[in-house]
N, CA and C atoms of all chains as a GROMACS GRO file, in nm:
protein
  615
    1MET      N    1  -4.688   5.841   7.461
    1MET     CA    2  -4.634   5.720   7.521
    1MET      C    3  -4.710   5.688   7.649
    2MET      N    4  -4.722   5.562   7.674
    2MET     CA    5  -4.801   5.514   7.788
    2MET      C    6  -4.705   5.473   7.898
    3VAL      N    7  -4.693   5.558   8.000
    3VAL     CA    8  -4.613   5.524   8.117
    3VAL      C    9  -4.710   5.511   8.232
    4SER      N   10  -4.739   5.388   8.272
    4SER     CA   11  -4.849   5.368   8.365
    4SER      C   12  -4.801   5.331   8.505
    5SER      N   13  -4.712   5.233   8.516
    5SER     CA   14  -4.685   5.177   8.648
    5SER      C   15  -4.560   5.241   8.710
    6ILE      N   16  -4.536   5.206   8.836
    6ILE     CA   17  -4.424   5.265   8.909
    6ILE      C   18  -4.288   5.223   8.853
    7PRO      N   19  -4.260   5.093   8.821
    7PRO     CA   20  -4.129   5.060   8.765
    7PRO      C   21  -4.101   5.126   8.631
    8ASP      N   22  -4.205   5.151   8.550
    8ASP     CA   23  -4.182   5.221   8.424
    8ASP      C   24  -4.135   5.364   8.448
    9ILE      N   25  -4.195   5.430   8.549
    9ILE     CA   26  -4.154   5.568   8.578
    9ILE      C   27  -4.010   5.572   8.628
   10ILE      N   28  -3.974   5.476   8.716
   10ILE     CA   29  -3.836   5.471   8.767
   10ILE      C   30  -3.739   5.442   8.652
   11SER      N   31  -3.778   5.353   8.560
   11SER     CA   32  -3.693   5.320   8.446
   11SER      C   33  -3.671   5.440   8.355
   12VAL      N   34  -3.778   5.517   8.330
   12VAL     CA   35  -3.766   5.636   8.244
   12VAL      C   36  -3.673   5.738   8.307
   13ILE      N   37  -3.686   5.758   8.440
   13ILE     CA   38  -3.599   5.856   8.508
   13ILE      C   39  -3.453   5.812   8.502
   14LEU      N   40  -3.427   5.682   8.529
   14LEU     CA   41  -3.288   5.634   8.530
   14LEU      C   42  -3.225   5.642   8.391
   15ILE      N   43  -3.303   5.604   8.287
   15ILE     CA   44  -3.245   5.604   8.151
   15ILE      C   45  -3.221   5.747   8.104
   16SER      N   46  -3.309   5.841   8.142
   16SER     CA   47  -3.287   5.980   8.101
   16SER      C   48  -3.164   6.039   8.170
   17LEU      N   49  -3.146   6.009   8.300
   17LEU     CA   50  -3.026   6.057   8.370
   17LEU      C   51  -2.899   5.998   8.309
   18GLY      N   52  -2.905   5.870   8.269
   18GLY     CA   53  -2.788   5.807   8.207
   18GLY      C   54  -2.755   5.868   8.072
   19ALA      N   55  -2.856   5.900   7.991
   19ALA     CA   56  -2.831   5.964   7.862
   19ALA      C   57  -2.774   6.103   7.880
   20PHE      N   58  -2.822   6.175   7.983
   20PHE     CA   59  -2.765   6.308   8.011
   20PHE      C   60  -2.619   6.298   8.053
   21SER      N   61  -2.586   6.195   8.132
   21SER     CA   62  -2.447   6.178   8.176
   21SER      C   63  -2.356   6.144   8.059
   22LEU      N   64  -2.405   6.062   7.965
   22LEU     CA   65  -2.326   6.031   7.846
   22LEU      C   66  -2.302   6.156   7.762
   23PHE      N   67  -2.404   6.244   7.754
   23PHE     CA   68  -2.388   6.369   7.678
   23PHE      C   69  -2.285   6.460   7.744
   24VAL      N   70  -2.284   6.464   7.878
   24VAL     CA   71  -2.186   6.546   7.949
   24VAL      C   72  -2.045   6.495   7.923
   25GLY      N   73  -2.027   6.362   7.918
   25GLY     CA   74  -1.897   6.307   7.883
   25GLY      C   75  -1.853   6.345   7.743
   26GLY      N   76  -1.946   6.348   7.648
   26GLY     CA   77  -1.912   6.389   7.512
   26GLY      C   78  -1.869   6.535   7.505
   27VAL      N   79  -1.937   6.622   7.580
   27VAL     CA   80  -1.898   6.763   7.585
   27VAL      C   81  -1.759   6.778   7.646
   28GLY      N   82  -1.730   6.699   7.751
   28GLY     CA   83  -1.599   6.705   7.815
   28GLY      C   84  -1.488   6.661   7.724
   29ILE      N   85  -1.510   6.556   7.644
   29ILE     CA   86  -1.402   6.510   7.557
   29ILE      C   87  -1.379   6.605   7.441
   30VAL      N   88  -1.477   6.687   7.406
   30VAL     CA   89  -1.454   6.784   7.299
   30VAL      C   90  -1.388   6.910   7.352
   31ARG      N   91  -1.427   6.959   7.470
   31ARG     CA   92  -1.389   7.093   7.511
   31ARG      C   93  -1.260   7.103   7.592
   32LEU      N   94  -1.218   6.995   7.659
   32LEU     CA   95  -1.107   7.010   7.753
   32LEU      C   96  -0.972   7.010   7.681
   33PRO      N   97  -0.866   7.070   7.741
   33PRO     CA   98  -0.746   7.101   7.663
   33PRO      C   99  -0.637   6.995   7.661
   34ASP      N  100  -0.648   6.888   7.739
   34ASP     CA  101  -0.534   6.800   7.757
   34ASP      C  102  -0.581   6.655   7.757
   35PHE      N  103  -0.488   6.564   7.735
   35PHE     CA  104  -0.524   6.422   7.734
   35PHE      C  105  -0.570   6.375   7.871
   36TYR      N  106  -0.502   6.419   7.977
   36TYR     CA  107  -0.536   6.370   8.110
   36TYR      C  108  -0.671   6.424   8.156
   37THR      N  109  -0.699   6.551   8.126
   37THR     CA  110  -0.829   6.606   8.164
   37THR      C  111  -0.941   6.543   8.082
   38ARG      N  112  -0.912   6.512   7.955
   38ARG     CA  113  -1.014   6.446   7.873
   38ARG      C  114  -1.046   6.307   7.925
   39SER      N  115  -0.941   6.233   7.963
   39SER     CA  116  -0.967   6.098   8.016
   39SER      C  117  -1.040   6.106   8.150
   40HIS      N  118  -1.005   6.205   8.230
   40HIS     CA  119  -1.074   6.228   8.357
   40HIS      C  120  -1.224   6.253   8.334
   41ALA      N  121  -1.256   6.336   8.233
   41ALA     CA  122  -1.397   6.369   8.210
   41ALA      C  123  -1.474   6.251   8.153
   42ILE      N  124  -1.414   6.185   8.053
   42ILE     CA  125  -1.492   6.088   7.976
   42ILE      C  126  -1.514   5.959   8.055
   43THR      N  127  -1.417   5.918   8.137
   43THR     CA  128  -1.428   5.787   8.200
   43THR      C  129  -1.533   5.787   8.311
   44LYS      N  130  -1.529   5.889   8.395
   44LYS     CA  131  -1.624   5.887   8.508
   44LYS      C  132  -1.768   5.904   8.459
   45SER      N  133  -1.788   6.000   8.368
   45SER     CA  134  -1.926   6.022   8.323
   45SER      C  135  -1.977   5.906   8.238
   46ASP      N  136  -1.887   5.842   8.161
   46ASP     CA  137  -1.931   5.727   8.081
   46ASP      C  138  -1.968   5.609   8.171
   47THR      N  139  -1.887   5.584   8.273
   47THR     CA  140  -1.917   5.473   8.363
   47THR      C  141  -2.050   5.495   8.435
   48LEU      N  142  -2.070   5.618   8.482
   48LEU     CA  143  -2.196   5.649   8.551
   48LEU      C  144  -2.315   5.637   8.456
   49GLY      N  145  -2.299   5.685   8.332
   49GLY     CA  146  -2.410   5.678   8.238
   49GLY      C  147  -2.447   5.537   8.199
   50ILE      N  148  -2.345   5.453   8.175
   50ILE     CA  149  -2.373   5.313   8.138
   50ILE      C  150  -2.440   5.241   8.253
   51MET      N  151  -2.390   5.266   8.377
   51MET     CA  152  -2.451   5.198   8.491
   51MET      C  153  -2.594   5.242   8.512
   52LEU      N  154  -2.624   5.372   8.490
   52LEU     CA  155  -2.761   5.419   8.509
   52LEU      C  156  -2.855   5.363   8.403
   53VAL      N  157  -2.810   5.360   8.276
   53VAL     CA  158  -2.898   5.310   8.169
   53VAL      C  159  -2.925   5.160   8.187
   54LEU      N  160  -2.819   5.084   8.222
   54LEU     CA  161  -2.840   4.940   8.240
   54LEU      C  162  -2.925   4.912   8.364
   55ALA      N  163  -2.912   4.994   8.469
   55ALA     CA  164  -2.998   4.977   8.586
   55ALA      C  165  -3.144   5.008   8.552
   56GLY      N  166  -3.165   5.109   8.467
   56GLY     CA  167  -3.301   5.138   8.423
   56GLY      C  168  -3.361   5.025   8.344
   57LEU      N  169  -3.280   4.962   8.256
   57LEU     CA  170  -3.331   4.847   8.180
   57LEU      C  171  -3.359   4.728   8.272
   58ALA      N  172  -3.276   4.711   8.377
   58ALA     CA  173  -3.301   4.602   8.471
   58ALA      C  174  -3.430   4.624   8.550
   59VAL      N  175  -3.458   4.750   8.585
   59VAL     CA  176  -3.585   4.781   8.653
   59VAL      C  177  -3.703   4.755   8.559
   60TYR      N  178  -3.686   4.787   8.431
   60TYR     CA  179  -3.794   4.765   8.333
   60TYR      C  180  -3.820   4.618   8.310
   61GLU      N  181  -3.714   4.534   8.315
   61GLU     CA  182  -3.732   4.392   8.289
   61GLU      C  183  -3.797   4.319   8.406
   62GLY      N  184  -3.768   4.364   8.530
   62GLY     CA  185  -3.822   4.294   8.646
   62GLY      C  186  -3.731   4.182   8.690
   63MET      N  187  -3.781   4.097   8.778
   63MET     CA  188  -3.700   3.985   8.828
   63MET      C  189  -3.696   3.877   8.722
   64ASN      N  190  -3.575   3.855   8.665
   64ASN     CA  191  -3.566   3.771   8.546
   64ASN      C  192  -3.422   3.724   8.531
   65VAL      N  193  -3.399   3.633   8.437
   65VAL     CA  194  -3.260   3.593   8.408
   65VAL      C  195  -3.188   3.705   8.336
   66ASN      N  196  -3.260   3.777   8.248
   66ASN     CA  197  -3.200   3.889   8.176
   66ASN      C  198  -3.157   4.001   8.271
   67SER      N  199  -3.236   4.022   8.375
   67SER     CA  200  -3.202   4.124   8.474
   67SER      C  201  -3.075   4.086   8.550
   68PHE      N  202  -3.059   3.956   8.578
   68PHE     CA  203  -2.936   3.909   8.642
   68PHE      C  204  -2.816   3.932   8.552
   69LYS      N  205  -2.834   3.904   8.421
   69LYS     CA  206  -2.723   3.928   8.328
   69LYS      C  207  -2.690   4.077   8.320
   70LEU      N  208  -2.793   4.162   8.331
   70LEU     CA  209  -2.768   4.307   8.330
   70LEU      C  210  -2.689   4.350   8.453
   71VAL      N  211  -2.720   4.288   8.570
   71VAL     CA  212  -2.644   4.321   8.690
   71VAL      C  213  -2.498   4.278   8.675
   72VAL      N  214  -2.477   4.161   8.611
   72VAL     CA  215  -2.339   4.117   8.584
   72VAL      C  216  -2.268   4.215   8.491
   73ALA      N  217  -2.340   4.265   8.390
   73ALA     CA  218  -2.280   4.363   8.297
   73ALA      C  219  -2.248   4.492   8.370
   74ILE      N  220  -2.334   4.536   8.463
   74ILE     CA  221  -2.306   4.659   8.540
   74ILE      C  222  -2.180   4.643   8.624
   75ILE      N  223  -2.166   4.527   8.691
   75ILE     CA  224  -2.048   4.506   8.775
   75ILE      C  225  -1.922   4.500   8.688
   76PHE      N  226  -1.933   4.435   8.572
   76PHE     CA  227  -1.816   4.426   8.484
   76PHE      C  228  -1.774   4.563   8.433
   77VAL      N  229  -1.872   4.647   8.394
   77VAL     CA  230  -1.839   4.781   8.344
   77VAL      C  231  -1.777   4.865   8.456
   78ALA      N  232  -1.831   4.854   8.578
   78ALA     CA  233  -1.778   4.933   8.689
   78ALA      C  234  -1.635   4.894   8.722
   79ILE      N  235  -1.597   4.768   8.695
   79ILE     CA  236  -1.458   4.731   8.721
   79ILE      C  237  -1.369   4.761   8.600
   80ALA      N  238  -1.416   4.730   8.480
   80ALA     CA  239  -1.327   4.726   8.363
   80ALA      C  240  -1.305   4.861   8.299
   81ASN      N  241  -1.404   4.949   8.299
   81ASN     CA  242  -1.391   5.074   8.225
   81ASN      C  243  -1.286   5.168   8.286
   82PRO      N  244  -1.283   5.190   8.421
   82PRO     CA  245  -1.173   5.271   8.474
   82PRO      C  246  -1.038   5.202   8.463
   83THR      N  247  -1.035   5.069   8.464
   83THR     CA  248  -0.907   4.999   8.451
   83THR      C  249  -0.845   5.021   8.313
   84GLY      N  250  -0.927   5.014   8.209
   84GLY     CA  251  -0.876   5.036   8.074
   84GLY      C  252  -0.826   5.176   8.055
   85THR      N  253  -0.899   5.276   8.106
   85THR     CA  254  -0.852   5.414   8.089
   85THR      C  255  -0.729   5.442   8.175
   86HIS      N  256  -0.720   5.377   8.291
   86HIS     CA  257  -0.600   5.394   8.372
   86HIS      C  258  -0.478   5.336   8.302
   87ALA      N  259  -0.493   5.222   8.237
   87ALA     CA  260  -0.381   5.165   8.162
   87ALA      C  261  -0.340   5.256   8.047
   88LEU      N  262  -0.438   5.316   7.980
   88LEU     CA  263  -0.408   5.406   7.868
   88LEU      C  264  -0.337   5.532   7.917
   89ALA      N  265  -0.384   5.590   8.030
   89ALA     CA  266  -0.321   5.711   8.083
   89ALA      C  267  -0.181   5.681   8.134
   90ARG      N  268  -0.159   5.563   8.190
   90ARG     CA  269  -0.026   5.525   8.237
   90ARG      C  270   0.069   5.507   8.119
   91ALA      N  271   0.017   5.449   8.010
   91ALA     CA  272   0.100   5.435   7.890
   91ALA      C  273   0.137   5.572   7.835
   92GLY      N  274   0.042   5.667   7.838
   92GLY     CA  275   0.072   5.802   7.790
   92GLY      C  276   0.174   5.872   7.878
   93PHE      N  277   0.165   5.851   8.010
   93PHE     CA  278   0.261   5.915   8.101
   93PHE      C  279   0.401   5.858   8.083
   94LYS      N  280   0.409   5.725   8.064
   94LYS     CA  281   0.541   5.666   8.044
   94LYS      C  282   0.596   5.698   7.907
   95TYR      N  283   0.507   5.728   7.812
   95TYR     CA  284   0.554   5.768   7.680
   95TYR      C  285   0.612   5.909   7.682
   96GLY      N  286   0.560   5.994   7.772
   96GLY     CA  287   0.618   6.126   7.783
   96GLY      C  288   0.524   6.240   7.754
   97LEU      N  289   0.394   6.216   7.759
   97LEU     CA  290   0.299   6.327   7.741
   97LEU      C  291   0.304   6.417   7.863
   98ARG      N  292   0.320   6.549   7.839
   98ARG     CA  293   0.320   6.643   7.949
   98ARG      C  294   0.178   6.685   7.982
   99PRO      N  295   0.149   6.712   8.107
   99PRO     CA  296   0.017   6.766   8.142
   99PRO      C  297   0.002   6.909   8.092
  100TRP      N  298  -0.119   6.958   8.104
  100TRP     CA  299  -0.152   7.094   8.059
  100TRP      C  300  -0.068   7.195   8.135
  101PRO      N  301  -0.001   7.292   8.069
  101PRO     CA  302   0.105   7.367   8.137
  101PRO      C  303   0.057   7.463   8.244
  102TRP      N  304   0.042   7.410   8.363
  102TRP     CA  305   0.034   7.492   8.482
  102TRP      C  306   0.174   7.543   8.515
  103PRO      N  307   0.190   7.642   8.604
  103PRO     CA  308   0.325   7.692   8.632
  103PRO      C  309   0.417   7.588   8.693
  104TRP      N  310   0.365   7.493   8.768
  104TRP     CA  311   0.455   7.394   8.826
  104TRP      C  312   0.481   7.277   8.733
  105PHE      N  313   0.424   7.279   8.612
  105PHE     CA  314   0.460   7.182   8.510
  105PHE      C  315   0.526   7.255   8.394
  106ARG      N  316   0.620   7.343   8.425
  106ARG     CA  317   0.678   7.424   8.319
  106ARG      C  318   0.763   7.339   8.226
  107ARG      N  319   0.748   7.363   8.097
  107ARG     CA  320   0.823   7.283   8.001
  107ARG      C  321   0.966   7.333   7.992
  108LYS      N  322   1.059   7.239   7.984
  108LYS     CA  323   1.199   7.276   7.971
  108LYS      C  324   1.227   7.329   7.830
  109LYS      N  325   1.189   7.251   7.730
  109LYS     CA  326   1.212   7.295   7.593
  109LYS      C  327   1.093   7.248   7.510
  110LYS      N  328   1.091   7.292   7.388
  110LYS     CA  329   0.981   7.254   7.298
  110LYS      C  330   0.998   7.108   7.261
  111LYS      N  331   0.904   7.027   7.306
  111LYS     CA  332   0.920   6.883   7.289
  111LYS      C  333   0.807   6.832   7.201
  112LYS      N  334   0.843   6.763   7.097
  112LYS     CA  335   0.742   6.717   7.003
  112LYS      C  336   0.703   6.574   7.039
  113VAL      N  337   0.575   6.554   7.063
  113VAL     CA  338   0.526   6.420   7.094
  113VAL      C  339   0.443   6.374   6.977
  114GLN      N  340   0.498   6.289   6.903
  114GLN     CA  341   0.425   6.233   6.787
  114GLN      C  342   0.440   6.083   6.792
  115LEU      N  343   0.342   6.015   6.739
  115LEU     CA  344   0.352   5.868   6.733
  115LEU      C  345   0.313   5.824   6.595
  116MET      N  346  -4.435   5.302   7.619
  116MET     CA  347  -4.301   5.268   7.665
  116MET      C  348  -4.211   5.229   7.548
  117HIS      N  349  -4.268   5.169   7.445
  117HIS     CA  350  -4.193   5.134   7.325
  117HIS      C  351  -4.143   5.260   7.253
  118ASP      N  352  -4.229   5.362   7.249
  118ASP     CA  353  -4.190   5.488   7.185
  118ASP      C  354  -4.074   5.553   7.259
  119PHE      N  355  -4.075   5.543   7.393
  119PHE     CA  356  -3.965   5.601   7.470
  119PHE      C  357  -3.832   5.537   7.435
  120PHE      N  358  -3.832   5.402   7.417
  120PHE     CA  359  -3.706   5.337   7.384
  120PHE      C  360  -3.659   5.373   7.244
  121VAL      N  361  -3.754   5.393   7.151
  121VAL     CA  362  -3.714   5.438   7.017
  121VAL      C  363  -3.652   5.576   7.022
  122TYR      N  364  -3.714   5.668   7.100
  122TYR     CA  365  -3.659   5.803   7.110
  122TYR      C  366  -3.521   5.802   7.175
  123ILE      N  367  -3.505   5.722   7.282
  123ILE     CA  368  -3.377   5.724   7.353
  123ILE      C  369  -3.268   5.659   7.267
  124SER      N  370  -3.303   5.565   7.179
  124SER     CA  371  -3.201   5.510   7.089
  124SER      C  372  -3.158   5.613   6.985
  125VAL      N  373  -3.252   5.696   6.938
  125VAL     CA  374  -3.215   5.803   6.844
  125VAL      C  375  -3.124   5.904   6.912
  126ILE      N  376  -3.156   5.941   7.039
  126ILE     CA  377  -3.073   6.037   7.112
  126ILE      C  378  -2.933   5.980   7.135
  127LEU      N  379  -2.924   5.851   7.168
  127LEU     CA  380  -2.792   5.790   7.188
  127LEU      C  381  -2.713   5.784   7.059
  128THR      N  382  -2.781   5.764   6.946
  128THR     CA  383  -2.709   5.764   6.818
  128THR      C  384  -2.651   5.901   6.789
  129ILE      N  385  -2.724   6.009   6.828
  129ILE     CA  386  -2.668   6.143   6.810
  129ILE      C  387  -2.552   6.166   6.906
  130ILE      N  388  -2.562   6.114   7.030
  130ILE     CA  389  -2.454   6.134   7.128
  130ILE      C  390  -2.327   6.061   7.086
  131ILE      N  391  -2.341   5.945   7.018
  131ILE     CA  392  -2.224   5.868   6.975
  131ILE      C  393  -2.138   5.948   6.878
  132PHE      N  394  -2.198   6.039   6.800
  132PHE     CA  395  -2.120   6.114   6.703
  132PHE      C  396  -2.035   6.223   6.767
  133ILE      N  397  -2.052   6.255   6.896
  133ILE     CA  398  -1.975   6.364   6.957
  133ILE      C  399  -1.828   6.326   6.976
  134PRO      N  400  -1.791   6.207   7.034
  134PRO     CA  401  -1.646   6.179   7.047
  134PRO      C  402  -1.578   6.149   6.914
  135LEU      N  403  -1.652   6.135   6.806
  135LEU     CA  404  -1.589   6.114   6.675
  135LEU      C  405  -1.506   6.234   6.634
  136TYR      N  406  -1.541   6.354   6.686
  136TYR     CA  407  -1.460   6.473   6.663
  136TYR      C  408  -1.320   6.453   6.719
  137ARG      N  409  -1.310   6.397   6.839
  137ARG     CA  410  -1.180   6.377   6.901
  137ARG      C  411  -1.102   6.265   6.832
  138VAL      N  412  -1.175   6.166   6.776
  138VAL     CA  413  -1.106   6.060   6.703
  138VAL      C  414  -1.045   6.115   6.575
  139VAL      N  415  -1.118   6.204   6.505
  139VAL     CA  416  -1.066   6.257   6.379
  139VAL      C  417  -0.955   6.358   6.405
  140LYS      N  418  -0.971   6.448   6.507
  140LYS     CA  419  -0.884   6.562   6.526
  140LYS      C  420  -0.801   6.551   6.652
  141GLY      N  421  -0.763   6.429   6.693
  141GLY     CA  422  -0.681   6.418   6.812
  141GLY      C  423  -0.537   6.455   6.783
  142PRO      N  424  -0.471   6.529   6.874
  142PRO     CA  425  -0.330   6.560   6.849
  142PRO      C  426  -0.240   6.436   6.858
  143THR      N  427  -0.264   6.351   6.956
  143THR     CA  428  -0.183   6.232   6.971
  143THR      C  429  -0.269   6.108   6.950
  144VAL      N  430  -0.203   5.991   6.951
  144VAL     CA  431  -0.277   5.866   6.930
  144VAL      C  432  -0.357   5.831   7.056
  145PHE      N  433  -0.317   5.885   7.172
  145PHE     CA  434  -0.388   5.851   7.296
  145PHE      C  435  -0.528   5.914   7.297
  146ASP      N  436  -0.539   6.035   7.241
  146ASP     CA  437  -0.671   6.098   7.233
  146ASP      C  438  -0.762   6.018   7.139
  147ARG      N  439  -0.704   5.967   7.032
  147ARG     CA  440  -0.785   5.886   6.940
  147ARG      C  441  -0.832   5.758   7.006
  148MET      N  442  -0.742   5.697   7.086
  148MET     CA  443  -0.781   5.575   7.157
  148MET      C  444  -0.890   5.604   7.259
  149LEU      N  445  -0.881   5.722   7.324
  149LEU     CA  446  -0.981   5.759   7.424
  149LEU      C  447  -1.118   5.781   7.359
  150GLY      N  448  -1.119   5.847   7.242
  150GLY     CA  449  -1.244   5.866   7.170
  150GLY      C  450  -1.303   5.734   7.122
  151ALA      N  451  -1.216   5.642   7.078
  151ALA     CA  452  -1.266   5.511   7.034
  151ALA      C  453  -1.324   5.433   7.151
  152ALA      N  454  -1.262   5.445   7.270
  152ALA     CA  455  -1.315   5.378   7.389
  152ALA      C  456  -1.452   5.435   7.426
  153ALA      N  457  -1.466   5.568   7.414
  153ALA     CA  458  -1.596   5.630   7.446
  153ALA      C  459  -1.703   5.584   7.348
  154ILE      N  460  -1.668   5.578   7.219
  154ILE     CA  461  -1.766   5.534   7.118
  154ILE      C  462  -1.808   5.389   7.143
  155SER      N  463  -1.712   5.302   7.175
  155SER     CA  464  -1.747   5.161   7.193
  155SER      C  465  -1.830   5.139   7.319
  156SER      N  466  -1.801   5.216   7.425
  156SER     CA  467  -1.881   5.196   7.546
  156SER      C  468  -2.022   5.251   7.531
  157LYS      N  469  -2.040   5.354   7.446
  157LYS     CA  470  -2.176   5.400   7.420
  157LYS      C  471  -2.250   5.304   7.327
  158THR      N  472  -2.177   5.239   7.237
  158THR     CA  473  -2.238   5.140   7.147
  158THR      C  474  -2.294   5.021   7.224
  159MET      N  475  -2.227   4.986   7.334
  159MET     CA  476  -2.276   4.876   7.418
  159MET      C  477  -2.416   4.906   7.473
  160VAL      N  478  -2.435   5.030   7.519
  160VAL     CA  479  -2.567   5.070   7.569
  160VAL      C  480  -2.671   5.069   7.456
  161LEU      N  481  -2.629   5.115   7.338
  161LEU     CA  482  -2.721   5.122   7.224
  161LEU      C  483  -2.766   4.983   7.181
  162ILE      N  484  -2.676   4.884   7.186
  162ILE     CA  485  -2.713   4.746   7.151
  162ILE      C  486  -2.819   4.695   7.249
  163CYS      N  487  -2.801   4.727   7.378
  163CYS     CA  488  -2.897   4.684   7.480
  163CYS      C  489  -3.036   4.741   7.452
  164ILE      N  490  -3.043   4.873   7.420
  164ILE     CA  491  -3.173   4.937   7.401
  164ILE      C  492  -3.238   4.889   7.272
  165ILE      N  493  -3.157   4.861   7.168
  165ILE     CA  494  -3.213   4.806   7.044
  165ILE      C  495  -3.270   4.667   7.069
  166GLY      N  496  -3.208   4.591   7.159
  166GLY     CA  497  -3.264   4.461   7.197
  166GLY      C  498  -3.400   4.474   7.262
  167VAL      N  499  -3.420   4.578   7.344
  167VAL     CA  500  -3.553   4.600   7.404
  167VAL      C  501  -3.654   4.640   7.298
  168VAL      N  502  -3.610   4.723   7.200
  168VAL     CA  503  -3.701   4.768   7.095
  168VAL      C  504  -3.745   4.650   7.008
  169TYR      N  505  -3.651   4.561   6.975
  169TYR     CA  506  -3.686   4.447   6.891
  169TYR      C  507  -3.764   4.338   6.964
  170GLY      N  508  -3.761   4.341   7.099
  170GLY     CA  509  -3.829   4.237   7.173
  170GLY      C  510  -3.752   4.107   7.186
  171ARG      N  511  -3.623   4.108   7.150
  171ARG     CA  512  -3.538   3.988   7.164
  171ARG      C  513  -3.428   4.017   7.264
  172PHE      N  514  -3.467   4.055   7.386
  172PHE     CA  515  -3.369   4.103   7.481
  172PHE      C  516  -3.278   3.992   7.531
  173ASP      N  517  -3.328   3.867   7.534
  173ASP     CA  518  -3.247   3.757   7.585
  173ASP      C  519  -3.130   3.723   7.492
  174MET      N  520  -3.142   3.762   7.364
  174MET     CA  521  -3.032   3.739   7.273
  174MET      C  522  -2.932   3.854   7.276
  175PHE      N  523  -2.986   3.980   7.283
  175PHE     CA  524  -2.898   4.095   7.272
  175PHE      C  525  -2.815   4.119   7.397
  176ILE      N  526  -2.860   4.069   7.514
  176ILE     CA  527  -2.781   4.092   7.635
  176ILE      C  528  -2.653   4.009   7.632
  177ASP      N  529  -2.658   3.890   7.568
  177ASP     CA  530  -2.535   3.812   7.552
  177ASP      C  531  -2.437   3.882   7.459
  178ILE      N  532  -2.492   3.943   7.352
  178ILE     CA  533  -2.406   4.020   7.260
  178ILE      C  534  -2.342   4.136   7.335
  179THR      N  535  -2.419   4.200   7.425
  179THR     CA  536  -2.365   4.312   7.501
  179THR      C  537  -2.251   4.270   7.592
  180LEU      N  538  -2.268   4.156   7.661
  180LEU     CA  539  -2.161   4.108   7.750
  180LEU      C  540  -2.035   4.075   7.670
  181ALA      N  541  -2.052   4.008   7.557
  181ALA     CA  542  -1.935   3.973   7.475
  181ALA      C  543  -1.867   4.098   7.422
  182TYR      N  544  -1.946   4.200   7.387
  182TYR     CA  545  -1.890   4.324   7.334
  182TYR      C  546  -1.811   4.398   7.441
  183ALA      N  547  -1.861   4.396   7.565
  183ALA     CA  548  -1.791   4.464   7.674
  183ALA      C  549  -1.658   4.397   7.702
  184ILE      N  550  -1.657   4.263   7.706
  184ILE     CA  551  -1.532   4.192   7.733
  184ILE      C  552  -1.432   4.214   7.620
  185LEU      N  553  -1.481   4.218   7.494
  185LEU     CA  554  -1.392   4.238   7.379
  185LEU      C  555  -1.330   4.377   7.382
  186ASN      N  556  -1.411   4.480   7.420
  186ASN     CA  557  -1.358   4.617   7.434
  186ASN      C  558  -1.247   4.621   7.536
  187PHE      N  559  -1.272   4.561   7.653
  187PHE     CA  560  -1.175   4.567   7.762
  187PHE      C  561  -1.043   4.504   7.721
  188ILE      N  562  -1.050   4.384   7.658
  188ILE     CA  563  -0.927   4.315   7.619
  188ILE      C  564  -0.853   4.394   7.511
  189ALA      N  565  -0.929   4.454   7.416
  189ALA     CA  566  -0.864   4.529   7.309
  189ALA      C  567  -0.791   4.650   7.363
  190PHE      N  568  -0.852   4.725   7.458
  190PHE     CA  569  -0.785   4.846   7.504
  190PHE      C  570  -0.668   4.814   7.596
  191ILE      N  571  -0.679   4.706   7.675
  191ILE     CA  572  -0.565   4.665   7.756
  191ILE      C  573  -0.448   4.625   7.667
  192ALA      N  574  -0.478   4.554   7.556
  192ALA     CA  575  -0.372   4.510   7.467
  192ALA      C  576  -0.304   4.629   7.401
  193VAL      N  577  -0.380   4.729   7.355
  193VAL     CA  578  -0.320   4.845   7.290
  193VAL      C  579  -0.239   4.926   7.389
  194ALA      N  580  -0.288   4.938   7.515
  194ALA     CA  581  -0.214   5.012   7.617
  194ALA      C  582  -0.082   4.943   7.650
  195LYS      N  583  -0.084   4.810   7.656
  195LYS     CA  584   0.041   4.738   7.681
  195LYS      C  585   0.139   4.754   7.566
  196TYR      N  586   0.085   4.757   7.443
  196TYR     CA  587   0.173   4.773   7.327
  196TYR      C  588   0.239   4.911   7.326
  197ILE      N  589   0.159   5.016   7.354
  197ILE     CA  590   0.217   5.150   7.355
  197ILE      C  591   0.314   5.165   7.472
  198ASN      N  592   0.287   5.095   7.581
  198ASN     CA  593   0.373   5.102   7.698
  198ASN      C  594   0.511   5.044   7.671
  199SER      N  595   0.520   4.956   7.570
  199SER     CA  596   0.649   4.895   7.540
  199SER      C  597   0.733   4.982   7.446
  200LEU      N  598   0.675   5.088   7.393
  200LEU     CA  599   0.752   5.177   7.306
  200LEU      C  600   0.835   5.274   7.391
  201ARG      N  601   0.928   5.342   7.327
  201ARG     CA  602   1.006   5.443   7.396
  201ARG      C  603   0.997   5.574   7.320
  202ASN      N  604   1.000   5.682   7.397
  202ASN     CA  605   0.998   5.814   7.334
  202ASN      C  606   1.140   5.853   7.297
  203ASP      N  607   1.165   5.867   7.167
  203ASP     CA  608   1.301   5.897   7.122
  203ASP      C  609   1.332   6.046   7.122
  204GLY      N  610   1.234   6.130   7.154
  204GLY     CA  611   1.259   6.273   7.154
  204GLY      C  612   1.318   6.323   7.285
  205GLU      N  613   1.354   6.229   7.374
  205GLU     CA  614   1.404   6.270   7.505
  205GLU      C  615   1.544   6.331   7.494
   0.00000   0.00000   0.00000
């Protein structure tokens, strides 16, 4: 591959960091034991990864109308993605999902949560 | 630089298959919704990079913006719907 100029090198670094962050979010959603910890892992790393990849594409495009649209997409993702997961976690809490049983979240009785 | 975008799209396609495990094997419906949200937000990035590979980036960025807004509205709607239910096991 031909990586010659300075913006191409910056774009390659940003897109690689974003892909690594998305992979870390995937590992977190598979390995963690609870709904709240899974949402904690996946939302932050996904938002960071999307913002890094889109910023890398904006650096690759240069000063352009497409780059402006990419900046709008970055701002929208930074606002909307944590909002959606917060609404989902709040719905789960009001539905009655218990957190992962630490001693101060001791369960009273065996409670079945099914939907 | 074109080869780099092809490679990174292949890597993202492999990464998209990781939260599918949580969608298939989630204990509750909230875990499945979380996995679906992760898959859709990674798909948005993949659409953008495929637009760079095809050389029609001015068309694919509009698709990306519409896809992001559609994801957000869909997950807010499902969260509001689940929020209106009650847990009868109390």
